PyMOL Python script that loads the backbone (N, CA, C, O; Angstrom):
from pymol import cmd

cmd.read_pdbstr("""\
ATOM      1  N   MET A   1     -41.482  19.898  10.588  1.00  0.00           N
ATOM      2  CA  MET A   1     -40.142  20.064  10.067  1.00  0.00           C
ATOM      3  C   MET A   1     -39.951  19.061   8.928  1.00  0.00           C
ATOM      4  O   MET A   1     -40.421  17.925   8.998  1.00  0.00           O
ATOM      5  N   THR A   2     -39.259  19.497   7.890  1.00  0.00           N
ATOM      6  CA  THR A   2     -39.004  18.617   6.754  1.00  0.00           C
ATOM      7  C   THR A   2     -37.863  17.661   7.069  1.00  0.00           C
ATOM      8  O   THR A   2     -37.196  17.792   8.095  1.00  0.00           O
ATOM      9  N   GLU A   3     -37.645  16.708   6.188  1.00  0.00           N
ATOM     10  CA  GLU A   3     -36.549  15.752   6.371  1.00  0.00           C
ATOM     11  C   GLU A   3     -35.192  16.449   6.405  1.00  0.00           C
ATOM     12  O   GLU A   3     -34.262  15.971   7.053  1.00  0.00           O
ATOM     13  N   ASN A   4     -35.080  17.578   5.708  1.00  0.00           N
ATOM     14  CA  ASN A   4     -33.815  18.313   5.659  1.00  0.00           C
ATOM     15  C   ASN A   4     -33.666  19.315   6.808  1.00  0.00           C
ATOM     16  O   ASN A   4     -32.672  20.039   6.869  1.00  0.00           O
ATOM     17  N   GLY A   5     -34.637  19.360   7.712  1.00  0.00           N
ATOM     18  CA  GLY A   5     -34.513  20.232   8.875  1.00  0.00           C
ATOM     19  C   GLY A   5     -35.130  21.602   8.711  1.00  0.00           C
ATOM     20  O   GLY A   5     -34.974  22.450   9.589  1.00  0.00           O
ATOM     21  N   GLY A   6     -35.830  21.846   7.608  1.00  0.00           N
ATOM     22  CA  GLY A   6     -36.482  23.139   7.398  1.00  0.00           C
ATOM     23  C   GLY A   6     -37.947  23.088   7.788  1.00  0.00           C
ATOM     24  O   GLY A   6     -38.459  22.041   8.184  1.00  0.00           O
ATOM     25  N   TRP A   7     -38.607  24.205   7.676  1.00  0.00           N
ATOM     26  CA  TRP A   7     -40.037  24.293   7.976  1.00  0.00           C
ATOM     27  C   TRP A   7     -40.801  24.505   6.682  1.00  0.00           C
ATOM     28  O   TRP A   7     -40.323  25.192   5.780  1.00  0.00           O
ATOM     29  N   THR A   8     -41.983  23.921   6.588  1.00  0.00           N
ATOM     30  CA  THR A   8     -42.782  24.057   5.382  1.00  0.00           C
ATOM     31  C   THR A   8     -43.464  25.415   5.346  1.00  0.00           C
ATOM     32  O   THR A   8     -43.638  26.070   6.374  1.00  0.00           O
ATOM     33  N   LYS A   9     -43.843  25.821   4.153  1.00  0.00           N
ATOM     34  CA  LYS A   9     -44.554  27.079   3.974  1.00  0.00           C
ATOM     35  C   LYS A   9     -45.859  27.060   4.775  1.00  0.00           C
ATOM     36  O   LYS A   9     -46.247  28.066   5.369  1.00  0.00           O
ATOM     37  N   LYS A  10     -46.523  25.914   4.785  1.00  0.00           N
ATOM     38  CA  LYS A  10     -47.782  25.771   5.513  1.00  0.00           C
ATOM     39  C   LYS A  10     -47.568  25.956   7.018  1.00  0.00           C
ATOM     40  O   LYS A  10     -48.348  26.649   7.671  1.00  0.00           O
ATOM     41  N   GLN A  11     -46.517  25.341   7.571  1.00  0.00           N
ATOM     42  CA  GLN A  11     -46.251  25.465   9.004  1.00  0.00           C
ATOM     43  C   GLN A  11     -45.905  26.902   9.367  1.00  0.00           C
ATOM     44  O   GLN A  11     -46.381  27.416  10.380  1.00  0.00           O
ATOM     45  N   LEU A  12     -45.086  27.551   8.556  1.00  0.00           N
ATOM     46  CA  LEU A  12     -44.728  28.947   8.821  1.00  0.00           C
ATOM     47  C   LEU A  12     -45.979  29.824   8.807  1.00  0.00           C
ATOM     48  O   LEU A  12     -46.117  30.718   9.641  1.00  0.00           O
ATOM     49  N   ALA A  13     -46.887  29.573   7.867  1.00  0.00           N
ATOM     50  CA  ALA A  13     -48.123  30.349   7.783  1.00  0.00           C
ATOM     51  C   ALA A  13     -48.966  30.180   9.046  1.00  0.00           C
ATOM     52  O   ALA A  13     -49.578  31.139   9.516  1.00  0.00           O
ATOM     53  N   GLU A  14     -49.000  28.962   9.598  1.00  0.00           N
ATOM     54  CA  GLU A  14     -49.753  28.725  10.828  1.00  0.00           C
ATOM     55  C   GLU A  14     -49.181  29.525  11.992  1.00  0.00           C
ATOM     56  O   GLU A  14     -49.912  29.901  12.908  1.00  0.00           O
ATOM     57  N   TRP A  15     -47.892  29.782  11.959  1.00  0.00           N
ATOM     58  CA  TRP A  15     -47.248  30.571  13.002  1.00  0.00           C
ATOM     59  C   TRP A  15     -47.298  32.070  12.707  1.00  0.00           C
ATOM     60  O   TRP A  15     -46.872  32.873  13.538  1.00  0.00           O
ATOM     61  N   GLY A  16     -47.807  32.456  11.545  1.00  0.00           N
ATOM     62  CA  GLY A  16     -47.882  33.861  11.173  1.00  0.00           C
ATOM     63  C   GLY A  16     -46.607  34.408  10.563  1.00  0.00           C
ATOM     64  O   GLY A  16     -46.392  35.621  10.553  1.00  0.00           O
ATOM     65  N   ILE A  17     -45.763  33.530  10.058  1.00  0.00           N
ATOM     66  CA  ILE A  17     -44.492  33.928   9.449  1.00  0.00           C
ATOM     67  C   ILE A  17     -44.674  33.949   7.933  1.00  0.00           C
ATOM     68  O   ILE A  17     -45.091  32.946   7.353  1.00  0.00           O
ATOM     69  N   PRO A  18     -44.366  35.085   7.272  1.00  0.00           N
ATOM     70  CA  PRO A  18     -44.515  35.152   5.813  1.00  0.00           C
ATOM     71  C   PRO A  18     -43.479  34.267   5.117  1.00  0.00           C
ATOM     72  O   PRO A  18     -42.460  33.899   5.701  1.00  0.00           O
ATOM     73  N   PHE A  19     -43.765  33.937   3.863  1.00  0.00           N
ATOM     74  CA  PHE A  19     -42.834  33.135   3.075  1.00  0.00           C
ATOM     75  C   PHE A  19     -42.356  33.935   1.882  1.00  0.00           C
ATOM     76  O   PHE A  19     -43.183  34.531   1.191  1.00  0.00           O
ATOM     77  N   PRO A  20     -41.089  33.979   1.610  1.00  0.00           N
ATOM     78  CA  PRO A  20     -40.017  33.350   2.366  1.00  0.00           C
ATOM     79  C   PRO A  20     -39.823  34.058   3.702  1.00  0.00           C
ATOM     80  O   PRO A  20     -40.042  35.266   3.797  1.00  0.00           O
ATOM     81  N   PRO A  21     -39.418  33.328   4.725  1.00  0.00           N
ATOM     82  CA  PRO A  21     -39.288  33.933   6.047  1.00  0.00           C
ATOM     83  C   PRO A  21     -38.180  34.991   6.063  1.00  0.00           C
ATOM     84  O   PRO A  21     -37.074  34.743   5.583  1.00  0.00           O
ATOM     85  N   PRO A  22     -38.481  36.171   6.617  1.00  0.00           N
ATOM     86  CA  PRO A  22     -37.470  37.226   6.662  1.00  0.00           C
ATOM     87  C   PRO A  22     -36.405  36.930   7.720  1.00  0.00           C
ATOM     88  O   PRO A  22     -36.594  36.089   8.599  1.00  0.00           O
ATOM     89  N   GLN A  23     -35.305  37.630   7.611  1.00  0.00           N
ATOM     90  CA  GLN A  23     -34.218  37.476   8.569  1.00  0.00           C
ATOM     91  C   GLN A  23     -34.740  37.819   9.964  1.00  0.00           C
ATOM     92  O   GLN A  23     -35.457  38.805  10.136  1.00  0.00           O
ATOM     93  N   GLY A  24     -34.388  37.023  10.938  1.00  0.00           N
ATOM     94  CA  GLY A  24     -34.790  37.266  12.314  1.00  0.00           C
ATOM     95  C   GLY A  24     -36.126  36.672  12.706  1.00  0.00           C
ATOM     96  O   GLY A  24     -36.625  36.949  13.796  1.00  0.00           O
ATOM     97  N   TRP A  25     -36.726  35.847  11.825  1.00  0.00           N
ATOM     98  CA  TRP A  25     -38.057  35.324  12.111  1.00  0.00           C
ATOM     99  C   TRP A  25     -38.064  34.395  13.307  1.00  0.00           C
ATOM    100  O   TRP A  25     -39.061  34.347  14.028  1.00  0.00           O
ATOM    101  N   ARG A  26     -36.999  33.656  13.547  1.00  0.00           N
ATOM    102  CA  ARG A  26     -36.969  32.736  14.698  1.00  0.00           C
ATOM    103  C   ARG A  26     -36.950  33.505  16.015  1.00  0.00           C
ATOM    104  O   ARG A  26     -37.673  33.158  16.949  1.00  0.00           O
ATOM    105  N   LYS A  27     -36.121  34.554  16.092  1.00  0.00           N
ATOM    106  CA  LYS A  27     -36.076  35.366  17.315  1.00  0.00           C
ATOM    107  C   LYS A  27     -37.418  36.051  17.545  1.00  0.00           C
ATOM    108  O   LYS A  27     -37.865  36.176  18.685  1.00  0.00           O
ATOM    109  N   HIS A  28     -38.057  36.491  16.474  1.00  0.00           N
ATOM    110  CA  HIS A  28     -39.375  37.117  16.563  1.00  0.00           C
ATOM    111  C   HIS A  28     -40.381  36.126  17.144  1.00  0.00           C
ATOM    112  O   HIS A  28     -41.148  36.465  18.045  1.00  0.00           O
ATOM    113  N   LEU A  29     -40.370  34.913  16.627  1.00  0.00           N
ATOM    114  CA  LEU A  29     -41.310  33.888  17.075  1.00  0.00           C
ATOM    115  C   LEU A  29     -41.064  33.512  18.536  1.00  0.00           C
ATOM    116  O   LEU A  29     -42.013  33.335  19.300  1.00  0.00           O
ATOM    117  N   GLU A  30     -39.799  33.392  18.923  1.00  0.00           N
ATOM    118  CA  GLU A  30     -39.464  33.073  20.316  1.00  0.00           C
ATOM    119  C   GLU A  30     -39.965  34.167  21.258  1.00  0.00           C
ATOM    120  O   GLU A  30     -40.533  33.872  22.310  1.00  0.00           O
ATOM    121  N   ALA A  31     -39.757  35.419  20.884  1.00  0.00           N
ATOM    122  CA  ALA A  31     -40.209  36.544  21.714  1.00  0.00           C
ATOM    123  C   ALA A  31     -41.732  36.552  21.816  1.00  0.00           C
ATOM    124  O   ALA A  31     -42.290  36.819  22.880  1.00  0.00           O
ATOM    125  N   LYS A  32     -42.389  36.260  20.715  1.00  0.00           N
ATOM    126  CA  LYS A  32     -43.859  36.222  20.700  1.00  0.00           C
ATOM    127  C   LYS A  32     -44.371  35.131  21.636  1.00  0.00           C
ATOM    128  O   LYS A  32     -45.337  35.346  22.368  1.00  0.00           O
ATOM    129  N   TRP A  33     -43.732  33.970  21.618  1.00  0.00           N
ATOM    130  CA  TRP A  33     -44.143  32.862  22.479  1.00  0.00           C
ATOM    131  C   TRP A  33     -43.871  33.157  23.949  1.00  0.00           C
ATOM    132  O   TRP A  33     -44.571  32.642  24.821  1.00  0.00           O
ATOM    133  N   ARG A  34     -42.858  33.981  24.236  1.00  0.00           N
ATOM    134  CA  ARG A  34     -42.581  34.366  25.624  1.00  0.00           C
ATOM    135  C   ARG A  34     -43.566  35.414  26.118  1.00  0.00           C
ATOM    136  O   ARG A  34     -43.565  35.769  27.297  1.00  0.00           O
ATOM    137  N   GLY A  35     -44.404  35.905  25.217  1.00  0.00           N
ATOM    138  CA  GLY A  35     -45.404  36.892  25.590  1.00  0.00           C
ATOM    139  C   GLY A  35     -44.939  38.334  25.456  1.00  0.00           C
ATOM    140  O   GLY A  35     -45.615  39.253  25.918  1.00  0.00           O
ATOM    141  N   GLU A  36     -43.792  38.533  24.828  1.00  0.00           N
ATOM    142  CA  GLU A  36     -43.291  39.889  24.619  1.00  0.00           C
ATOM    143  C   GLU A  36     -44.116  40.593  23.548  1.00  0.00           C
ATOM    144  O   GLU A  36     -44.660  39.956  22.645  1.00  0.00           O
ATOM    145  N   ASP A  37     -44.200  41.895  23.661  1.00  0.00           N
ATOM    146  CA  ASP A  37     -44.920  42.699  22.675  1.00  0.00           C
ATOM    147  C   ASP A  37     -43.984  42.936  21.492  1.00  0.00           C
ATOM    148  O   ASP A  37     -43.032  43.709  21.594  1.00  0.00           O
ATOM    149  N   VAL A  38     -44.253  42.278  20.385  1.00  0.00           N
ATOM    150  CA  VAL A  38     -43.396  42.388  19.206  1.00  0.00           C
ATOM    151  C   VAL A  38     -44.196  42.924  18.023  1.00  0.00           C
ATOM    152  O   VAL A  38     -45.390  42.657  17.885  1.00  0.00           O
ATOM    153  N   ALA A  39     -43.514  43.680  17.182  1.00  0.00           N
ATOM    154  CA  ALA A  39     -44.138  44.217  15.971  1.00  0.00           C
ATOM    155  C   ALA A  39     -44.270  43.098  14.935  1.00  0.00           C
ATOM    156  O   ALA A  39     -43.565  42.092  15.009  1.00  0.00           O
ATOM    157  N   ASP A  40     -45.159  43.276  13.986  1.00  0.00           N
ATOM    158  CA  ASP A  40     -45.316  42.309  12.906  1.00  0.00           C
ATOM    159  C   ASP A  40     -44.056  42.259  12.056  1.00  0.00           C
ATOM    160  O   ASP A  40     -43.353  43.257  11.897  1.00  0.00           O
ATOM    161  N   LEU A  41     -43.792  41.095  11.522  1.00  0.00           N
ATOM    162  CA  LEU A  41     -42.649  40.946  10.625  1.00  0.00           C
ATOM    163  C   LEU A  41     -42.965  41.627   9.296  1.00  0.00           C
ATOM    164  O   LEU A  41     -44.116  41.636   8.861  1.00  0.00           O
ATOM    165  N   PRO A  42     -41.951  42.197   8.654  1.00  0.00           N
ATOM    166  CA  PRO A  42     -42.196  42.805   7.341  1.00  0.00           C
ATOM    167  C   PRO A  42     -42.521  41.748   6.301  1.00  0.00           C
ATOM    168  O   PRO A  42     -41.904  40.683   6.271  1.00  0.00           O
ATOM    169  N   ARG A  43     -43.474  42.043   5.465  1.00  0.00           N
ATOM    170  CA  ARG A  43     -43.831  41.122   4.377  1.00  0.00           C
ATOM    171  C   ARG A  43     -43.095  41.596   3.118  1.00  0.00           C
ATOM    172  O   ARG A  43     -43.116  42.782   2.791  1.00  0.00           O
ATOM    173  N   PRO A  44     -42.455  40.674   2.425  1.00  0.00           N
ATOM    174  CA  PRO A  44     -41.720  41.074   1.216  1.00  0.00           C
ATOM    175  C   PRO A  44     -42.661  41.599   0.147  1.00  0.00           C
ATOM    176  O   PRO A  44     -43.702  41.003  -0.129  1.00  0.00           O
ATOM    177  N   GLU A  45     -42.292  42.702  -0.441  1.00  0.00           N
ATOM    178  CA  GLU A  45     -43.069  43.295  -1.525  1.00  0.00           C
ATOM    179  C   GLU A  45     -42.617  42.670  -2.839  1.00  0.00           C
ATOM    180  O   GLU A  45     -41.417  42.507  -3.059  1.00  0.00           O
ATOM    181  N   PRO A  46     -43.547  42.321  -3.709  1.00  0.00           N
ATOM    182  CA  PRO A  46     -43.137  41.739  -4.993  1.00  0.00           C
ATOM    183  C   PRO A  46     -42.386  42.769  -5.836  1.00  0.00           C
ATOM    184  O   PRO A  46     -42.681  43.963  -5.796  1.00  0.00           O
ATOM    185  N   ASP A  47     -41.434  42.289  -6.579  1.00  0.00           N
ATOM    186  CA  ASP A  47     -40.678  43.150  -7.475  1.00  0.00           C
ATOM    187  C   ASP A  47     -41.610  43.581  -8.601  1.00  0.00           C
ATOM    188  O   ASP A  47     -42.202  42.735  -9.272  1.00  0.00           O
ATOM    189  N   GLN A  48     -41.746  44.869  -8.811  1.00  0.00           N
ATOM    190  CA  GLN A  48     -42.677  45.385  -9.808  1.00  0.00           C
ATOM    191  C   GLN A  48     -42.337  44.889 -11.210  1.00  0.00           C
ATOM    192  O   GLN A  48     -43.236  44.714 -12.032  1.00  0.00           O
ATOM    193  N   ASP A  49     -41.049  44.660 -11.497  1.00  0.00           N
ATOM    194  CA  ASP A  49     -40.675  44.174 -12.821  1.00  0.00           C
ATOM    195  C   ASP A  49     -41.208  42.762 -13.081  1.00  0.00           C
ATOM    196  O   ASP A  49     -41.452  42.383 -14.227  1.00  0.00           O
ATOM    197  N   ALA A  50     -41.382  42.001 -12.020  1.00  0.00           N
ATOM    198  CA  ALA A  50     -41.854  40.627 -12.177  1.00  0.00           C
ATOM    199  C   ALA A  50     -43.346  40.587 -12.565  1.00  0.00           C
ATOM    200  O   ALA A  50     -43.847  39.554 -13.009  1.00  0.00           O
ATOM    201  N   LEU A  51     -44.033  41.698 -12.396  1.00  0.00           N
ATOM    202  CA  LEU A  51     -45.449  41.727 -12.703  1.00  0.00           C
ATOM    203  C   LEU A  51     -45.724  41.908 -14.195  1.00  0.00           C
ATOM    204  O   LEU A  51     -46.850  41.707 -14.651  1.00  0.00           O
ATOM    205  N   PHE A  52     -44.703  42.285 -14.946  1.00  0.00           N
ATOM    206  CA  PHE A  52     -44.908  42.552 -16.365  1.00  0.00           C
ATOM    207  C   PHE A  52     -44.210  41.547 -17.234  1.00  0.00           C
ATOM    208  O   PHE A  52     -44.285  41.633 -18.460  1.00  0.00           O
TER     209      PHE A  52
END
""", "prot")
cmd.dss("prot")
cmd.show_as("cartoon", "prot")
cmd.util.cbc("prot")
cmd.orient("prot")
């Protein structure tokens, strides 16, 4: 955890959370740790305009 109370990109990656973390990532992670069968979190798609 950072000094400001957030999580680093590296730590999120170790937990399998994409960056930036999508809405609901904490509940997803909690369910995963409880052993529940959860679907993968959606990974943000880059904006096509940003590629040009």
